[in-house]
Backbone bond lengths (Angstrom), bond angles and torsions (degrees), N, CA, C in turn:
res aa  C-N    CA-C-N  psi(-1)  N-CA   C-N-CA  omega(-1)  CA-C   N-CA-C  phi
1 M - - - 1.460 - - 1.521 111.37 -
2 R 1.367 117.53 -41.29 1.466 119.42 -179.06 1.520 110.95 -63.65
3 I 1.348 116.56 -38.61 1.463 119.66 179.00 1.522 110.19 -64.99
4 F 1.349 116.94 -38.53 1.459 120.37 178.08 1.525 110.40 -63.26
5 I 1.329 117.03 -43.05 1.469 120.87 179.33 1.517 110.51 -61.67
6 L 1.338 116.41 -45.18 1.459 120.01 178.79 1.515 110.60 -60.64
7 A 1.330 116.80 -43.52 1.463 120.19 179.98 1.528 111.06 -60.76
8 M 1.323 116.73 -40.85 1.457 120.44 179.38 1.518 111.32 -65.07
9 I 1.338 116.22 -42.44 1.464 120.26 179.86 1.518 110.52 -64.34
10 V 1.327 115.76 -44.31 1.460 119.72 -179.41 1.520 110.39 -65.30
11 A 1.321 117.10 -40.95 1.463 120.34 179.48 1.526 110.61 -59.48
12 M 1.318 116.80 -41.77 1.461 120.12 179.94 1.521 112.37 -70.85
13 S 1.338 116.03 -24.91 1.461 119.49 -178.60 1.520 112.69 -80.82
14 G 1.336 116.58 -17.36 1.452 120.31 -177.46 1.511 113.58 86.65
15 L 1.338 117.49 2.53 1.450 121.03 178.64 1.525 110.11 -81.73
16 P 1.337 117.60 157.00 1.456 119.33 178.29 1.516 110.46 -65.46
17 C 1.322 116.49 139.13 1.460 120.71 -179.65 1.523 108.79 -101.12
18 A 1.317 116.60 109.99 1.450 121.12 -179.45 1.512 108.91 -149.89
19 A 1.290 116.68 147.70 1.451 121.61 178.20 1.511 108.48 -136.67
20 Q 1.311 115.03 162.60 1.450 120.14 179.21 1.527 109.95 -63.07
21 T 1.314 116.49 131.99 1.460 120.95 179.57 1.522 109.42 -119.76
22 V 1.310 116.50 130.84 1.457 120.96 -179.47 1.523 109.30 -76.49
23 P 1.322 117.11 155.78 1.470 119.65 177.89 1.529 111.18 -59.44
24 T 1.308 115.85 139.00 1.456 120.68 178.07 1.526 109.82 -83.26
25 A 1.328 115.94 166.75 1.465 120.44 177.50 1.524 110.96 -59.83
26 G 1.330 116.22 -38.26 1.456 119.84 178.85 1.514 112.68 -64.78
27 Q 1.343 116.22 -41.47 1.464 120.15 178.45 1.524 110.64 -65.64
28 I 1.329 116.18 -41.76 1.465 120.53 179.86 1.528 110.49 -62.21
29 A 1.319 116.62 -39.15 1.464 121.02 -179.44 1.528 111.92 -63.30
30 E 1.310 116.87 -23.32 1.468 121.40 -178.98 1.522 113.29 -88.93
31 Y 1.327 117.98 -5.35 1.465 120.04 -178.66 1.517 111.40 -61.84
32 E 1.326 114.91 136.79 1.456 122.18 174.73 1.520 108.46 -135.46
33 G 1.325 115.81 166.77 1.452 120.47 173.40 1.524 112.99 54.61
34 L 1.330 115.70 -130.21 1.460 120.20 -177.05 1.520 112.51 -63.24
35 F 1.318 116.84 -32.45 1.462 119.36 179.02 1.533 110.43 -63.81
36 A 1.318 116.42 -44.80 1.458 120.45 179.15 1.525 110.91 -65.58
37 A 1.327 116.21 -41.19 1.459 120.28 179.70 1.526 111.27 -65.87
38 A 1.327 116.46 -39.29 1.467 120.42 178.51 1.515 110.75 -65.40
39 Y 1.333 116.46 -42.64 1.459 119.98 -178.25 1.527 111.87 -67.07
40 S 1.337 116.41 -32.30 1.465 120.47 -179.12 1.526 112.50 -92.65
41 D 1.335 117.14 2.58 1.474 123.13 178.11 1.519 111.92 61.06
42 D 1.323 116.17 38.87 1.463 121.82 -177.99 1.526 109.12 -96.66
43 A 1.328 116.15 87.08 1.462 121.28 -176.34 1.524 111.76 -64.38
44 A 1.322 116.63 -36.75 1.468 119.69 179.94 1.521 110.92 -64.35
45 A 1.338 116.80 -42.10 1.463 120.30 178.61 1.522 110.51 -65.56
46 I 1.318 116.79 -37.78 1.467 120.08 178.43 1.519 110.18 -61.62
47 A 1.328 116.34 -48.04 1.462 119.97 179.91 1.521 111.36 -60.71
48 A 1.332 117.05 -41.81 1.464 120.82 -178.92 1.523 111.27 -67.01
49 L 1.322 117.37 -42.53 1.464 121.02 -179.97 1.523 111.44 -63.95
50 I 1.323 116.71 -42.03 1.464 119.77 179.25 1.527 110.33 -67.92
51 A 1.327 116.81 -39.07 1.468 120.47 177.12 1.527 111.30 -61.92
52 D 1.328 116.07 -29.03 1.471 120.99 178.97 1.521 112.39 -86.52
53 G 1.313 117.43 3.07 1.457 120.83 174.39 1.512 116.70 108.43
54 A 1.333 118.02 2.70 1.467 119.86 178.60 1.523 110.07 -65.50
55 D 1.316 115.92 140.35 1.462 121.92 -179.34 1.533 109.23 -81.17
56 P 1.342 118.88 116.75 1.462 120.13 -178.02 1.522 113.22 -67.92
57 N 1.330 116.15 -14.04 1.461 120.44 -179.81 1.532 112.74 -108.35
58 V 1.323 116.59 19.71 1.460 120.69 178.21 1.519 109.53 -60.20
59 R 1.328 116.48 146.73 1.464 120.56 -178.94 1.527 110.70 -115.96
60 N 1.332 114.81 148.16 1.459 119.66 174.74 1.528 109.83 -96.08
61 A 1.298 116.80 -169.33 1.462 120.48 -174.79 1.526 113.16 -64.81
62 R 1.321 117.82 -21.60 1.461 122.01 178.75 1.521 111.85 -95.17
63 G 1.326 115.38 8.80 1.459 119.84 178.84 1.511 113.32 76.46
64 R 1.320 116.57 16.21 1.459 120.22 -177.91 1.517 111.12 -96.17
65 T 1.314 115.08 144.93 1.451 121.98 175.87 1.530 109.15 -97.55
66 P 1.323 117.83 169.85 1.465 119.14 174.67 1.534 112.73 -57.34
67 A 1.327 117.45 -31.44 1.468 120.34 178.29 1.526 111.10 -64.65
68 H 1.327 116.73 -39.08 1.462 119.69 175.85 1.534 110.05 -62.53
69 V 1.315 116.27 -42.17 1.461 120.83 179.29 1.528 110.01 -62.30
70 A 1.328 117.19 -43.33 1.462 120.64 178.42 1.525 111.07 -61.15
71 A 1.332 116.46 -37.41 1.459 120.20 179.53 1.520 111.07 -67.18
72 F 1.320 117.27 -45.60 1.461 120.57 178.29 1.531 110.91 -60.67
73 A 1.341 116.61 -35.49 1.458 121.01 -178.98 1.522 112.89 -85.67
74 S 1.332 117.44 -5.35 1.466 123.28 -179.23 1.524 111.90 59.27
75 H 1.342 115.26 48.03 1.461 120.96 -178.09 1.529 109.75 -111.95
76 E 1.321 116.08 98.07 1.462 121.19 -176.89 1.525 112.24 -69.30
77 A 1.324 117.65 -39.45 1.463 119.84 -179.18 1.528 110.83 -62.00
78 A 1.332 115.83 -41.67 1.465 119.68 177.74 1.520 110.29 -63.68
79 L 1.331 116.68 -42.42 1.460 119.81 -179.70 1.523 110.69 -62.86
80 E 1.320 116.45 -42.53 1.460 120.03 178.67 1.524 111.43 -62.77
81 A 1.324 116.89 -41.74 1.466 120.51 179.48 1.516 111.21 -65.34
82 L 1.323 116.13 -38.95 1.466 119.99 178.23 1.521 110.87 -66.23
83 A 1.325 116.50 -44.46 1.465 119.95 179.05 1.530 110.82 -62.67
84 A 1.325 116.63 -40.57 1.464 120.30 178.11 1.519 111.31 -62.83
85 G 1.330 115.88 -28.92 1.461 120.58 -179.85 1.514 114.22 -89.93
86 G 1.334 116.74 4.52 1.460 120.12 175.06 1.508 115.83 106.27
87 A 1.320 118.40 9.01 1.468 119.93 178.59 1.522 110.41 -65.79
88 D 1.318 115.93 139.41 1.462 123.09 177.94 1.527 107.89 -97.08
89 L 1.322 117.13 107.57 1.457 120.87 -176.76 1.519 112.77 -75.76
90 N 1.319 116.47 -8.13 1.461 120.18 -179.57 1.525 113.46 -90.54
91 L 1.318 117.33 -0.03 1.457 119.94 176.87 1.524 110.20 -69.18
92 L 1.323 116.60 143.47 1.454 122.01 177.77 1.519 110.20 -98.15
93 D 1.329 116.50 141.63 1.461 119.31 177.52 1.524 110.34 -81.29
94 G 1.319 116.95 -172.13 1.455 120.68 -176.50 1.509 113.90 -64.44
95 E 1.330 117.55 -18.66 1.464 121.84 176.68 1.531 111.54 -99.26
96 R 1.353 114.71 5.96 1.463 123.24 176.85 1.522 112.94 71.66
97 Y 1.318 115.61 39.57 1.465 120.79 174.40 1.517 110.01 -115.20
98 D 1.322 115.66 140.02 1.457 121.30 172.93 1.523 108.99 -98.77
99 V 1.323 116.30 179.76 1.466 120.64 -176.59 1.521 111.20 -60.31
100 V 1.333 117.83 -47.42 1.464 119.86 -174.68 1.530 111.87 -67.48
101 T 1.328 118.24 -33.08 1.457 119.61 177.73 1.522 110.87 -72.61
102 I 1.328 117.51 -36.45 1.464 120.67 174.26 1.529 109.44 -58.36
103 A 1.330 116.17 -45.88 1.467 120.24 179.96 1.520 111.67 -68.03
104 A 1.325 117.40 -34.68 1.466 120.74 179.43 1.518 110.84 -65.62
105 V 1.321 116.56 -43.96 1.464 120.90 179.23 1.525 110.35 -64.98
106 A 1.324 117.24 -34.94 1.468 122.13 -178.82 1.531 112.24 -79.22
107 N 1.331 117.15 -2.03 1.472 121.70 -176.84 1.522 110.47 56.53
108 D 1.332 114.68 54.00 1.459 123.00 -175.81 1.534 108.62 -119.30
109 P 1.346 117.85 77.92 1.470 120.30 -175.38 1.524 114.15 -56.66
110 K 1.337 117.27 -39.56 1.457 119.67 -178.98 1.529 111.34 -63.61
111 M 1.323 117.08 -41.47 1.455 119.54 178.20 1.529 110.83 -68.59
112 V 1.323 116.92 -37.21 1.460 120.22 176.02 1.522 109.55 -57.61
113 S 1.325 117.39 -49.83 1.461 120.94 -179.05 1.524 111.59 -64.51
114 A 1.328 116.85 -39.68 1.463 120.07 179.03 1.519 110.87 -62.34
115 A 1.329 116.16 -45.67 1.462 119.98 -179.98 1.523 111.31 -62.48
116 L 1.324 116.03 -42.82 1.470 119.84 179.65 1.525 110.61 -63.27
117 C 1.323 116.97 -42.22 1.466 120.76 179.43 1.524 111.99 -65.13
118 L 1.335 116.12 -26.73 1.466 120.83 -178.92 1.525 112.92 -90.46
119 G 1.328 116.79 6.37 1.455 120.07 174.44 1.503 117.36 108.10
120 N 1.333 117.24 2.41 1.465 119.70 177.05 1.533 108.52 -69.81
121 R 1.299 116.97 125.39 1.466 120.87 -177.74 1.529 110.83 -76.00
122 P 1.341 117.47 140.49 1.465 120.41 178.96 1.521 113.57 -84.72
123 D 1.346 117.44 -2.87 1.468 120.62 -173.42 1.528 113.07 -109.85
124 L 1.321 118.07 12.51 1.460 119.78 -178.38 1.527 111.25 -66.02
125 I 1.335 115.57 145.60 1.464 121.43 174.30 1.525 106.95 -89.10
126 T 1.311 116.03 118.19 1.458 120.45 -172.45 1.520 111.87 -129.28
127 S 1.311 115.59 162.89 1.466 126.60 176.51 1.525 111.60 72.25
128 V 1.327 115.90 166.95 1.463 120.71 178.06 1.528 111.38 -68.48
129 Y 1.329 116.83 -10.13 1.465 120.81 179.80 1.522 112.43 -93.05
130 D 1.349 117.09 6.11 1.466 121.60 -177.83 1.523 110.63 50.97
131 G 1.323 115.08 47.05 1.452 120.64 -179.17 1.509 112.17 -100.92
132 T 1.319 115.57 -154.47 1.459 123.04 178.67 1.527 107.93 -141.43
133 A 1.325 115.44 168.45 1.459 119.38 174.82 1.521 110.66 -60.32
134 L 1.328 116.86 -36.11 1.461 120.74 -179.86 1.522 111.26 -64.42
135 I 1.318 117.65 -43.17 1.464 120.69 178.56 1.529 110.05 -63.29
136 A 1.324 116.67 -42.65 1.463 120.07 179.78 1.521 110.99 -61.67
137 A 1.324 116.82 -43.71 1.463 120.57 -179.41 1.520 111.49 -68.49
138 A 1.333 117.00 -38.55 1.466 120.77 179.62 1.517 110.85 -65.88
139 H 1.303 116.51 -42.53 1.466 121.97 177.24 1.525 110.77 -53.32
140 L 1.333 116.52 -42.86 1.457 121.91 -174.68 1.530 113.39 -88.81
141 G 1.324 117.20 -4.56 1.453 119.85 -179.54 1.513 113.95 73.28
142 H 1.315 117.60 30.03 1.453 122.17 179.30 1.530 108.63 -87.85
143 A 1.328 114.66 78.96 1.462 121.08 -168.12 1.524 113.68 -62.64
144 E 1.321 118.14 -41.40 1.465 119.40 -179.43 1.524 110.68 -66.46
145 V 1.312 117.28 -38.97 1.462 120.44 175.26 1.522 109.74 -62.49
146 V 1.319 116.91 -43.26 1.463 120.96 178.03 1.529 110.28 -57.43
147 R 1.320 116.87 -45.68 1.469 119.73 -179.54 1.525 111.51 -62.30
148 R 1.318 117.02 -41.04 1.471 119.38 -179.50 1.521 111.83 -68.28
149 L 1.316 116.88 -37.21 1.462 119.76 177.41 1.525 110.99 -68.14
150 I 1.315 116.55 -39.18 1.468 120.10 176.23 1.523 109.95 -60.74
151 D 1.329 116.50 -46.40 1.464 120.23 179.94 1.520 111.76 -61.02
152 A 1.330 116.85 -28.61 1.468 121.17 -179.71 1.527 112.69 -83.67
153 G 1.325 116.89 -3.99 1.461 119.99 177.99 1.510 115.12 94.81
154 A 1.326 118.03 22.37 1.465 119.97 177.28 1.525 109.83 -61.18
155 P 1.334 117.10 142.44 1.478 120.09 -179.60 1.527 110.51 -65.62
156 L 1.327 116.30 124.16 1.458 121.02 -175.24 1.513 113.60 -75.41
157 D 1.329 117.01 -31.32 1.459 120.26 -168.16 1.519 114.28 -116.72
158 H 1.329 116.72 22.06 1.469 119.09 176.63 1.530 109.33 -60.98
159 V 1.323 115.91 137.96 1.459 121.73 178.70 1.523 108.29 -109.12
160 N 1.320 117.55 122.31 1.459 120.34 -178.91 1.529 111.34 -81.96
161 N 1.330 117.15 -177.58 1.467 118.51 -174.90 1.519 113.45 -79.41
162 L 1.340 116.87 3.68 1.462 121.12 168.60 1.530 110.49 -92.00
163 G 1.341 114.81 -7.31 1.458 120.21 -178.99 1.518 112.96 87.62
164 W 1.324 117.09 21.79 1.457 121.44 -174.04 1.530 112.39 -119.61
165 T 1.333 114.84 142.66 1.458 122.47 170.24 1.532 109.05 -92.64
166 A 1.331 115.94 175.49 1.463 120.05 175.13 1.520 110.61 -60.87
167 L 1.328 117.12 -39.39 1.460 121.00 -179.15 1.527 111.28 -64.89
168 I 1.322 116.47 -43.22 1.465 119.64 178.63 1.528 110.53 -63.85
169 E 1.330 116.72 -43.73 1.468 118.80 -179.15 1.525 111.78 -63.66
170 A 1.325 116.89 -37.73 1.468 119.42 179.36 1.518 111.53 -61.49
171 V 1.332 116.06 -29.27 1.461 120.52 -179.84 1.529 110.97 -85.88
172 I 1.332 117.07 -54.84 1.468 118.82 -169.71 1.521 113.54 -81.05
173 L 1.335 117.67 -22.41 1.457 119.82 177.32 1.525 111.97 -106.57
174 G 1.323 116.75 -1.16 1.448 121.21 177.11 1.518 111.83 -87.38
175 D 1.318 115.33 178.40 1.468 120.01 179.82 1.521 112.29 -107.65
176 G 1.345 116.29 5.21 1.450 120.24 179.34 1.511 113.95 77.40
177 G 1.329 117.47 1.05 1.456 122.24 -176.66 1.517 113.74 -83.38
178 P 1.338 116.95 -173.77 1.471 121.50 -174.12 1.521 115.06 -56.55
179 N 1.323 118.17 -40.15 1.463 119.60 -178.38 1.518 112.02 -66.44
180 H 1.310 116.57 -43.20 1.464 119.15 178.31 1.525 111.43 -73.53
181 Q 1.320 117.48 -30.93 1.464 119.88 173.73 1.526 110.24 -62.44
182 A 1.346 116.85 -45.26 1.458 121.22 179.04 1.523 110.90 -63.45
183 T 1.317 115.94 -35.28 1.466 120.66 177.77 1.519 110.75 -65.44
184 V 1.322 116.50 -47.36 1.465 120.59 178.53 1.528 110.14 -61.20
185 R 1.326 117.06 -42.92 1.460 120.28 -179.87 1.532 110.98 -61.40
186 A 1.335 116.44 -43.85 1.463 119.91 -179.86 1.518 111.31 -61.48
187 L 1.324 116.21 -41.77 1.470 120.13 -179.78 1.520 111.03 -67.77
188 V 1.315 117.21 -43.36 1.469 121.08 -179.58 1.523 110.05 -64.98
189 E 1.317 117.04 -46.20 1.466 120.04 -179.11 1.526 111.96 -64.62
190 A 1.329 116.72 -27.10 1.467 120.65 178.31 1.525 112.15 -80.01
191 G 1.341 116.61 -11.58 1.454 119.60 178.18 1.509 115.87 103.61
192 A 1.335 118.04 16.93 1.467 119.75 176.66 1.531 109.49 -57.84
193 D 1.312 115.51 141.85 1.466 121.59 -176.74 1.522 110.30 -75.92
194 R 1.332 116.40 108.89 1.462 121.72 -178.15 1.521 112.91 -76.67
195 S 1.327 116.74 -10.42 1.466 119.86 -177.42 1.522 113.02 -87.14
196 I 1.333 118.24 -11.87 1.458 120.72 -179.10 1.520 109.10 -73.59
197 G 1.322 116.65 119.64 1.448 121.50 179.79 1.510 112.16 -98.06
198 D 1.320 115.33 179.19 1.454 120.35 176.02 1.525 109.20 -80.85
199 R 1.306 117.62 -167.11 1.469 119.91 -176.65 1.519 112.62 -64.43
200 R 1.320 117.17 -19.99 1.469 121.06 177.35 1.522 111.56 -95.61
201 G 1.344 115.15 2.29 1.447 119.69 179.36 1.514 114.35 84.37
202 V 1.335 117.48 6.96 1.466 121.14 -178.78 1.531 108.41 -79.29
203 T 1.332 116.52 124.76 1.453 121.79 -176.10 1.527 111.50 -83.01
204 P 1.341 116.62 164.82 1.468 119.37 175.70 1.530 112.30 -55.71
205 L 1.324 117.11 -40.45 1.461 120.51 179.33 1.522 111.29 -61.73
206 E 1.309 116.42 -43.78 1.463 119.93 179.91 1.528 111.10 -64.91
207 H 1.339 116.15 -38.96 1.467 119.67 176.67 1.526 110.61 -63.62
208 A 1.336 116.90 -42.97 1.464 120.75 -179.24 1.527 110.84 -63.52
209 K 1.336 117.03 -41.15 1.461 120.21 178.21 1.531 110.81 -63.84
210 A 1.321 116.76 -42.65 1.465 121.07 -178.34 1.522 111.44 -63.54
211 R 1.329 116.81 -29.34 1.455 120.73 -178.17 1.529 112.78 -93.01
212 G 1.310 117.34 -3.43 1.455 119.91 -179.17 1.518 113.58 72.75
213 Y 1.335 117.04 26.85 1.463 121.76 179.52 1.530 108.31 -87.67
214 D 1.314 116.04 79.31 1.458 121.13 -170.40 1.525 113.40 -61.22
215 E 1.340 117.22 -40.85 1.461 119.10 -179.51 1.522 110.55 -66.84
216 M 1.323 117.87 -39.18 1.462 119.88 175.99 1.528 110.82 -63.82
217 V 1.313 116.33 -37.65 1.463 120.00 177.55 1.513 109.71 -59.59
218 R 1.324 117.53 -45.71 1.472 120.79 179.62 1.525 111.02 -61.46
219 I 1.320 116.24 -42.69 1.462 119.50 179.06 1.523 110.85 -63.16
220 L 1.313 116.20 -46.42 1.460 120.88 -177.08 1.516 112.24 -69.34
221 E 1.314 117.06 -25.30 1.470 120.44 176.12 1.523 112.48 -85.86
222 G 1.338 114.83 -1.60 1.468 119.01 174.76 1.500 115.46 85.16
223 E 1.321 117.04 19.46 1.472 119.87 -179.71 1.514 111.40 -82.77
């Protein structure tokens, strides 16, 4: 339902409607070389291929690198081997996602932390919405991912091209339940600016009140 609401809002805004798409079975079947090794989490094969001259930042038809494939497959050993061989985890794929944002959307805290430790920046502008990994995680209520991104220094108050911050997305695209409540609490406790409104000037608190999200209201009011 939240994805449908976002699609409707984006359609009315005139912005392109696109979301992160995982590799299909057909695409996976076509993987060769580093892509196949990344998908199968074969760190030894990755090291050998790179030693033989394979480009760790090679892209496939979707603009994805082996590191992106490793992130989608949740393979930390492959990601580490790729990074050791010179892979740039900050590259964006054809949908404008980096490794850490792929992991954030997948609700994969361990991969998020691994990518950050390997040099993936938490402040990259990603997706067609000019957002961040933090905004993507907040939208989906991935509270543990949100906490790890905050600890890594992700920008709390970035405004995407929909006019929304992570805090606003957690409220208006969330379901008001425990995961989104925990997300809002993490952002507020980290110092996210509660006064930043949407394009109409409506603040997160006002959105929470309008939706009857009483626990979010208490959090946003500082109780």
